C-alpha positions in Angstrom: 87.5 30.8 -86.0 89.8 27.9 -86.9 89.4 24.7 -84.8 91.5 21.5 -84.5 89.5 18.5 -83.3 91.2 15.3 -82.3 89.3 12.0 -81.9 90.2 8.3 -81.8 88.1 7.0 -84.8 85.6 8.2 -87.4 82.4 7.1 -85.7 79.3 7.9 -87.8 77.7 10.0 -85.1 80.9 12.0 -84.7 81.1 12.6 -88.4 77.5 13.9 -88.4 78.4 16.4 -85.7 81.7 17.5 -87.2 80.2 18.0 -90.7 77.6 20.4 -89.2 80.3 22.3 -87.2 82.3 22.6 -90.4 79.5 24.7 -92.0 80.2 27.5 -89.5 83.9 27.2 -88.7 87.1 26.2 -90.4 87.7 22.7 -89.1 90.6 20.3 -89.2 90.1 16.9 -87.7 92.7 14.3 -86.7 91.7 10.7 -86.3 94.1 8.3 -84.6 92.7 5.2 -86.2 90.4 4.3 -89.1 88.5 1.9 -86.9 88.3 0.3 -83.5 89.1 -3.4 -83.2 85.9 -4.1 -81.3 83.6 -2.5 -83.9 82.1 -4.4 -86.9 83.3 -3.1 -90.2 79.8 -2.1 -91.1 79.7 0.3 -88.2 81.7 2.8 -90.3 79.1 3.4 -92.9 79.5 7.2 -93.5 82.6 8.3 -95.3 82.0 11.8 -96.6 83.6 14.7 -94.7 83.0 18.4 -95.1 86.2 19.2 -93.2 89.9 18.6 -93.6 90.7 15.2 -92.2 94.0 13.5 -91.3 94.7 10.0 -90.1 97.8 9.3 -88.0 100.3 6.6 -88.7 101.5 4.7 -85.6 101.2 1.5 -83.7 97.6 0.2 -83.1 96.9 -2.1 -80.2 94.0 -3.0 -77.9 90.5 -2.0 -78.8 91.4 1.6 -79.5 94.8 2.5 -78.3 97.4 4.2 -80.5 101.0 5.1 -80.1 102.7 7.7 -82.1 104.6 11.0 -81.7 102.8 12.3 -84.8 100.0 14.0 -82.9 102.5 15.8 -80.6 104.6 16.8 -83.7 101.6 18.2 -85.5 100.5 20.3 -82.6 104.1 21.5 -82.0 104.3 22.7 -85.6 100.8 24.0 -86.1 99.2 25.0 -82.8 99.5 28.7 -83.5 97.3 28.3 -86.6 94.3 27.3 -84.4 92.0 29.4 -82.2 90.9 26.2 -80.4 92.4 22.8 -79.9 89.8 20.3 -78.8 91.0 16.9 -77.5 88.2 14.4 -77.6 90.1 11.9 -75.5 93.0 11.7 -73.1 93.6 8.0 -72.7 95.6 6.7 -75.7 99.4 6.9 -75.6 99.3 9.4 -78.5 96.8 11.6 -76.6 98.8 11.4 -73.4 102.0 12.4 -75.2 100.3 15.3 -77.0 98.4 16.7 -73.9 101.6 16.5 -71.8 103.4 18.5 -74.5 100.7 21.2 -74.4 100.7 21.4 -70.7 104.5 21.7 -70.6 104.5 24.4 -73.3 101.4 26.3 -71.9 99.3 25.6 -75.1 95.7 25.8 -74.2 93.5 22.9 -75.0 89.8 22.0 -74.5 89.0 18.5 -73.2 85.9 17.0 -74.8 84.5 13.9 -73.1 81.7 11.6 -74.3 81.0 10.4 -70.8 83.0 9.2 -67.9 83.0 6.6 -65.1 84.6 7.3 -61.8 86.7 4.5 -60.5 86.9 4.9 -56.8 89.3 2.1 -56.5 92.3 2.4 -58.9 96.0 2.5 -58.8 97.3 5.8 -57.4 99.6 6.4 -60.3 96.7 6.0 -62.8 94.5 8.4 -60.8 97.4 11.0 -60.7 97.9 10.7 -64.5 94.2 11.2 -65.2 94.0 14.1 -62.8 97.0 15.7 -64.5 95.6 15.3 -68.0 92.1 16.4 -67.1 92.7 19.2 -64.6 95.0 21.2 -66.8 92.5 21.7 -69.6 91.4 25.2 -70.3 87.7 24.3 -70.8 85.5 21.2 -71.0 82.7 19.8 -73.1 80.5 17.3 -71.1 77.2 15.5 -72.1 75.6 15.2 -68.7 75.8 15.6 -64.9 77.4 12.3 -64.4 80.2 13.2 -66.7 80.5 16.6 -64.9 81.0 14.7 -61.7 83.7 12.5 -63.4 85.6 15.6 -64.6 85.4 17.3 -61.2 86.6 14.1 -59.4 89.7 14.2 -61.6 90.4 17.9 -61.0 88.3 19.9 -63.4 87.0 23.3 -62.4 83.2 23.0 -62.5 82.8 26.6 -63.7 84.7 25.7 -66.9 82.4 22.8 -67.9 80.0 23.3 -70.8 77.2 20.9 -71.3 76.0 19.6 -74.7 73.3 17.2 -75.8 74.8 13.9 -77.0 72.8 12.0 -79.6 72.9 9.6 -82.6 69.2 10.2 -83.6 67.8 12.8 -86.0 64.3 14.2 -85.4 63.1 12.3 -88.5 64.2 9.0 -87.0 61.9 9.2 -84.1 58.5 7.5 -84.3 55.6 9.9 -84.6 53.5 7.7 -82.2 53.8 4.3 -80.5 53.1 1.4 -82.8 49.9 -0.7 -82.3 50.0 -4.4 -81.6 49.0 -5.2 -85.1 51.7 -3.0 -86.6 54.3 -4.8 -84.4 53.0 -8.2 -85.5 53.4 -7.2 -89.1 57.0 -6.1 -88.4 57.7 -9.5 -86.8 56.4 -11.3 -89.8 58.6 -9.2 -92.1 61.6 -10.0 -90.0 61.0 -13.7 -89.5 60.2 -13.5 -85.8 57.5 -15.6 -84.2 54.2 -13.9 -83.2 53.1 -16.3 -80.5 54.8 -14.7 -77.5 53.2 -12.1 -75.1 56.2 -9.8 -74.6 59.2 -9.1 -76.8 62.5 -7.9 -75.3 65.6 -6.8 -77.3 69.1 -5.8 -76.6 71.8 -4.7 -79.1 75.5 -4.0 -79.0 78.8 -5.8 -78.9 78.9 -9.4 -77.7 81.6 -8.8 -75.2 81.9 -9.4 -71.4 81.4 -5.7 -70.6 77.9 -5.8 -72.1 76.9 -8.4 -69.5 74.6 -10.4 -71.8 75.3 -13.6 -69.9 73.5 -12.1 -66.9 70.6 -11.1 -69.1 70.4 -14.6 -70.4 70.5 -16.0 -66.9 67.7 -13.8 -65.8 65.7 -14.4 -68.9 65.8 -18.2 -68.4 63.8 -17.6 -65.2 61.0 -15.7 -66.9 57.8 -17.3 -68.0 57.8 -18.9 -71.4 55.6 -16.3 -72.9 58.6 -13.9 -73.1 60.9 -13.6 -76.1 64.4 -12.1 -76.3 66.4 -11.0 -79.3 70.1 -10.2 -79.1 71.4 -8.1 -82.0 75.1 -7.7 -82.5 78.4 -9.6 -82.9 81.5 -10.3 -80.9 83.7 -12.8 -79.1 81.0 -14.1 -76.7 78.4 -15.2 -79.3 79.2 -18.9 -79.1 79.0 -18.6 -75.3 75.5 -17.2 -75.7 74.5 -20.0 -78.0 75.8 -22.7 -75.6 73.8 -21.2 -72.7 70.6 -20.9 -74.9 70.9 -24.6 -75.9 71.7 -25.8 -72.4 68.6 -24.1 -71.0 66.3 -25.2 -73.9 65.6 -21.6 -75.0 66.1 -21.9 -78.7 62.5 -21.2 -79.4 62.3 -18.0 -77.4 65.8 -16.5 -77.7 67.1 -15.3 -81.1 70.5 -14.0 -82.1 70.6 -11.5 -85.0 73.8 -10.2 -86.7 74.9 -6.6 -86.3 72.7 -4.1 -88.1 73.6 -0.6 -89.2 71.7 2.1 -87.4 69.0 2.9 -90.1 68.0 -0.8 -90.4 68.4 -1.3 -86.6 65.9 1.4 -85.8 63.3 -0.1 -88.1 64.0 -3.6 -86.7 63.2 -2.3 -83.2 59.6 -1.9 -84.3 59.3 -5.6 -83.7 59.7 -5.3 -79.9 58.0 -4.1 -76.7 61.0 -3.4 -74.5 64.7 -2.7 -74.6 67.1 -3.9 -71.9 70.8 -3.4 -71.2 72.6 -4.7 -68.1 76.0 -3.4 -69.1 78.8 -3.5 -66.6 80.1 -0.2 -67.8 79.4 2.4 -70.6 81.0 5.8 -70.5 77.8 7.0 -72.1 75.5 4.6 -74.0 73.7 5.7 -77.1 71.6 2.6 -77.3 69.3 3.9 -74.7 68.2 6.9 -76.7 68.0 4.8 -79.9 65.6 2.4 -78.1 63.5 5.2 -76.7 63.3 6.9 -80.1 61.3 3.8 -81.3 59.0 3.9 -78.3 60.6 1.1 -76.3 60.4 1.4 -72.5 63.9 0.7 -71.3 65.5 -1.3 -68.5 69.0 0.2 -68.1 72.0 -0.7 -65.9 73.1 1.7 -63.2 76.6 1.4 -64.8 75.5 3.1 -68.0 76.1 6.9 -67.7 73.3 7.8 -70.1 70.8 6.0 -67.9 70.9 8.9 -65.4 70.5 11.4 -68.2 67.7 9.7 -70.2 65.8 7.4 -67.9 63.3 8.5 -65.3 62.0 5.6 -63.2 58.3 4.8 -63.8 58.2 7.3 -66.7 60.1 5.8 -69.6 61.8 2.9 -68.0 63.9 1.9 -65.0 67.5 2.1 -63.9 68.5 -1.1 -62.2 71.4 -2.3 -60.0 73.0 -5.2 -61.9 73.8 -6.8 -58.6 70.1 -7.0 -57.6 68.8 -9.8 -59.7 65.5 -10.1 -57.9 64.7 -6.5 -58.6 65.5 -6.8 -62.3 63.3 -9.8 -62.6 60.5 -8.0 -60.8 60.7 -5.1 -63.2 60.9 -7.4 -66.3 57.8 -9.3 -65.2 55.6 -6.5 -63.8 56.7 -2.9 -63.6 57.9 -2.4 -67.2 54.5 -3.3 -68.5 53.1 -0.1 -67.0 55.2 2.4 -68.9 53.5 4.7 -71.5 55.5 4.4 -74.8 54.7 8.0 -75.6 57.0 9.0 -72.7 59.9 7.3 -74.4 59.3 9.2 -77.6 59.0 12.5 -75.7 62.4 11.9 -74.1 64.1 11.2 -77.4 62.6 14.3 -79.0 64.7 16.3 -76.5 67.8 14.4 -77.4 68.3 14.7 -81.1 71.3 15.3 -83.4 69.7 18.7 -84.3 69.7 19.7 -80.6 73.2 18.3 -80.2 74.4 20.5 -83.0 72.6 23.6 -81.6 74.2 23.1 -78.2 77.7 22.7 -79.7 77.3 25.9 -81.8 76.1 27.8 -78.7 79.2 26.7 -76.8 81.6 27.5 -79.6 80.0 31.0 -80.0 81.0 31.7 -76.4 84.7 31.0 -77.3 84.5 33.7 -80.0 84.0 36.4 -77.3 
């Protein structure tokens, strides 16, 4: 079976998956961009591909948008050469043009989503366009129930949705057992972090408004002084964070660390007790599973899709409403301390790259029939 897979950019976790699929199927991959403007250059640390890859020329704008007729032209000229055309995206101008062409010419395509957030209040024309692009797909790949609900809201037939496990973590990356206090103290010493605080929180990701770290800093400023917070990442809001930290005299208990590639990030997480993300929106959110894989009980925003797939309240963390500040503070101060770290590891063991590959191959096997 020969497959064409279209995605916006060569994210490392996507390359891991596609390289494995290429061991079983003849795979051609088209990337619209070599990188997204909101990603650090170091994010793209894996370059080897076991499949045929093509990058599109065109106009690049925004964080990930792309405008070109090249994708439509390629599909027009080559669609008969493929058994499956999988569109991992429908929102860039290039994707919209290509999908519209396939709909008009009755070319079957599979829509692959990494997540999805329903916007109950949106312009009617935007909703109609999304419904048009989504509802006309022949089949769907979806990582979780929340994404299923998103697809159905925009016109997908629920019976045509195939669920896959979505992960950036290999089995070998997961801690065998929770670290002891002494082990964490040694990790802090190695990484230049102080050892005189009671609880250590960490968050990581882009320093942008959507990640909502200003709310996190505001809430953290109200916690007792025996709590420490580290923010790992980079982005436009970094100076804003520094100004807030200085204004509230938190220099000694809040630290900003530059972006780390995943392998070093996972080891760095050994310094901490808890992970927290109060993001305003994430169409999935891999950082939750990455934190769980290192035994960190997690406080996750109700606006992160993966929260509902990975977090069970009182088991491995808590899902919080980012509008309820008192509730978040209560959890940070009391409830989060009662979580068994082994539960975090158990969750991550069920959400690995190996299991992601297996579920994809099982779905693709169905298309061979």
